[in-house]
C-alpha positions in Angstrom: 50.5 39.2 77.7 53.8 37.2 75.9 53.1 36.1 72.4 55.0 34.0 70.1 55.2 36.0 66.5 55.8 33.5 64.3 54.6 30.1 64.0 52.9 28.1 61.6 49.7 25.3 61.0 48.8 22.8 58.2 47.8 19.6 57.5 50.1 18.4 55.6 50.2 16.8 51.9 53.2 17.2 49.7 51.9 18.8 46.7 51.3 21.9 48.7 54.3 21.6 50.9 56.9 20.9 48.2 59.4 23.5 50.0 59.5 20.4 52.9 62.6 18.6 51.4 64.2 15.3 52.1 65.6 16.5 55.2 62.4 18.0 56.5 60.6 15.0 56.9 60.2 15.8 60.4 57.8 18.3 58.9 55.8 16.0 57.2 52.7 15.5 59.3 49.9 17.1 60.7 50.6 20.7 62.7 47.9 22.5 64.5 46.9 24.4 67.6 46.8 21.6 70.2 50.3 20.8 69.1 51.4 24.1 69.9 49.2 25.3 73.1 50.8 22.9 75.9 54.4 24.3 74.5 53.1 28.0 74.6 51.7 27.7 78.0 55.2 25.5 79.3 57.2 28.8 78.2 54.7 31.4 79.7 52.9 32.6 76.1 49.8 34.1 76.2 49.6 33.1 72.0 50.6 33.2 69.1 50.7 34.9 65.3 49.7 32.0 62.8 51.5 32.9 59.2 50.7 31.6 56.0 53.0 28.6 55.2 51.0 28.2 51.7 50.5 30.8 48.9 46.6 30.7 47.9 43.8 32.5 49.9 42.8 29.1 50.7 45.4 29.2 53.4 44.1 32.5 55.1 40.2 30.8 55.0 42.3 27.8 56.4 43.9 30.0 59.6 40.9 31.7 60.0 38.9 28.5 60.6 41.4 27.3 63.3 41.6 31.0 64.8 37.6 30.5 65.5 38.3 27.6 67.5 41.6 28.4 69.2 42.0 31.7 71.2 45.2 30.8 71.3 45.8 32.3 67.7 46.0 35.8 68.5 46.8 37.3 65.0 47.0 35.7 61.4 49.6 36.9 58.4 47.4 35.7 55.4 48.2 35.6 51.8 46.4 37.6 49.1 47.6 38.3 45.9 48.9 41.6 45.7 49.3 41.4 41.8 46.1 41.3 41.5 43.5 43.6 40.0 40.8 42.6 42.1 42.9 43.3 45.4 40.7 45.6 46.4 37.4 43.4 46.9 39.8 40.8 48.3 41.2 42.8 51.2 38.0 44.5 52.0 36.5 40.7 52.6 39.5 40.0 54.7 39.7 42.9 57.1 36.3 41.7 57.8 38.0 39.5 59.7 39.9 41.6 62.6 42.2 38.7 63.4 43.6 39.2 60.1 46.9 41.5 61.1 48.8 41.4 58.4 50.0 39.6 54.6 53.3 38.1 53.6 54.5 36.7 50.1 57.7 34.1 49.8 59.7 36.5 48.1 63.2 34.9 49.0 61.3 32.1 46.4 60.8 34.5 43.4 62.9 34.1 40.9 63.0 37.7 39.6 65.4 39.2 42.3 63.5 42.2 41.8 60.3 40.9 42.3 59.3 43.3 44.9 60.1 46.4 43.1 57.7 45.2 40.1 54.7 47.5 39.3 52.0 45.8 40.2 53.7 44.5 43.3 54.0 48.2 44.3 50.4 48.6 43.7 49.7 45.7 46.2 51.6 47.2 49.1 50.4 50.7 48.5 46.7 49.4 49.0 47.8 47.3 52.0 48.0 50.9 53.5 44.2 52.1 53.2 43.5 48.7 55.6 45.4 49.1 58.4 47.1 45.7 57.4 51.2 44.9 57.9 53.4 43.7 55.9 56.0 40.4 57.0 59.0 40.7 54.6 60.1 37.0 53.7 63.7 37.1 52.5 67.6 36.8 52.3 70.4 38.9 52.4 70.6 39.2 48.7 67.5 40.6 49.0 68.0 43.1 51.8 68.9 46.3 49.0 65.6 46.1 47.7 63.8 46.0 50.8 65.6 49.0 51.8 64.3 50.6 48.6 60.4 49.3 49.2 60.5 50.3 52.7 61.6 53.4 52.1 58.8 54.2 49.3 56.3 53.6 52.1 57.3 55.0 55.5 53.3 54.7 56.4 53.0 51.1 56.4 54.2 48.8 58.9 56.7 46.0 57.9 58.5 43.4 59.8 61.1 41.7 58.8 60.9 37.5 59.2 63.7 35.5 60.5 66.2 38.2 60.5 66.5 38.1 56.6 68.1 34.9 57.4 71.7 35.4 57.2 74.2 32.6 56.8 74.8 32.0 60.3 76.3 28.2 60.0 79.3 30.0 58.2 79.5 32.9 60.6 79.4 35.2 57.6 78.2 38.6 58.6 79.0 40.6 55.5 77.1 42.4 53.7 73.9 41.4 56.3 75.4 43.3 59.2 75.6 46.6 57.0 72.2 46.4 55.1 70.2 45.4 58.2 71.3 48.1 59.9 70.3 50.7 57.1 67.1 49.1 57.1 66.6 49.8 60.6 67.3 53.1 60.2 63.5 53.3 58.9 61.1 53.6 61.8 58.4 51.8 60.2 60.3 48.5 60.2 60.3 46.1 63.1 62.2 42.4 63.0 61.2 39.2 64.3 64.2 37.1 66.0 62.7 34.1 64.7 64.2 31.4 62.4 67.8 31.3 63.7 68.5 27.8 64.1 67.2 26.6 60.9 69.9 29.1 59.2 72.9 27.2 61.7 74.2 24.1 61.7 71.1 22.3 62.3 72.7 19.5 64.3 75.7 20.8 66.1 74.8 24.5 66.9 75.8 26.7 69.9 73.3 29.4 71.7 76.8 31.7 71.5 76.3 31.5 67.2 73.8 33.5 67.6 75.1 36.4 69.7 77.0 38.3 67.0 73.5 38.3 65.0 71.3 38.9 68.0 74.3 42.1 69.0 73.8 43.5 65.6 69.9 43.7 65.8 69.5 45.2 69.2 72.0 47.8 68.2 69.9 48.2 65.0 66.1 48.2 66.5 66.6 48.7 70.0 64.3 47.0 72.3 61.4 48.3 71.0 60.9 47.0 67.3 62.2 43.5 68.2 60.0 40.6 68.1 60.2 36.4 69.5 58.8 34.3 67.2 59.5 30.5 67.3 59.3 29.4 63.5 57.3 26.3 65.2 57.0 23.8 63.8 59.9 24.2 61.1 61.9 25.2 64.2 62.1 21.5 65.5 64.5 20.8 62.4 67.2 21.9 64.3 65.7 22.1 67.9 62.8 21.9 70.3 60.5 24.7 71.1 61.8 25.2 74.6 65.4 25.3 73.1 64.6 27.7 70.4 62.7 30.3 72.1 65.6 30.1 75.3 67.8 31.5 72.7 66.9 35.2 73.1 65.3 34.3 76.6 68.9 33.9 77.5 70.0 36.9 75.8 67.5 39.2 77.0 67.5 38.2 80.7 69.7 41.1 82.5 67.6 43.5 80.1 65.2 45.9 82.0 62.5 43.7 82.7 59.9 46.2 80.6 62.4 45.6 77.8 62.0 42.6 78.6 58.0 42.6 78.3 58.3 44.6 75.2 60.2 41.9 73.2 58.3 38.8 74.8 55.1 40.4 73.5 54.6 44.2 74.2 56.1 44.8 70.9 54.4 42.1 68.9 51.3 43.3 70.2 51.6 46.7 69.4 52.4 46.4 65.7 50.0 43.6 65.3 47.5 46.1 67.2 46.2 43.0 69.5 44.0 44.1 72.1 45.1 42.9 75.6 41.9 41.3 76.2 41.6 38.9 73.4 
């Protein structure tokens, strides 16, 4: 089973999707499972992980309703207020839906650089451990030092880094991302999504070779057992088509052992998010 480990759905309105700036006009419309399904099938994927795009509990409910109608959705990474005193009750309700696999918070947009080390947030992360849920880490390179501290506190919780922590690919900057991502990979409970590459590059003039130095670092650090492919569709479409984006990784791993390719293209994702092959 090949799985796209990271994509989004939405019914667009300018208030709830204010993060879509002027250079993202292409995204300012509805994107729903019938739009994604032919792309998945064309490129050999049987389904995807739908990841939250709004920081509201209504977002999670929206994704749950889509999952009831569209079997291409193999898992959901939703949102819940991890700092809420009522977190336990919220999580108890959520896990009644087996398709909820993880939680995510848009950490890189928080004005406090130490947000993830706040007492209430840490309490929330600790609570996740009791509910068999993973945590998606959405950060930029400047958050990696604190992320290393965070994952070290919770060695039994599965973490996955979204979009390889968004290094500055456009300007070919490797440091300090290169050093810190290697250190983060030293924690065996941390996986990495190779996603969101093209939006961190020169969006109108990137070449596949631009990404190879970053992929070299990732595969040397995480190995083939803790990396999963993700499109970041439809956000990726501001810089490339679905096929172009997925082919970056597919071409990079084309000479890998066949079993290793299967892990990267779906097996690792299924393991991390506890997805049944029969779904």
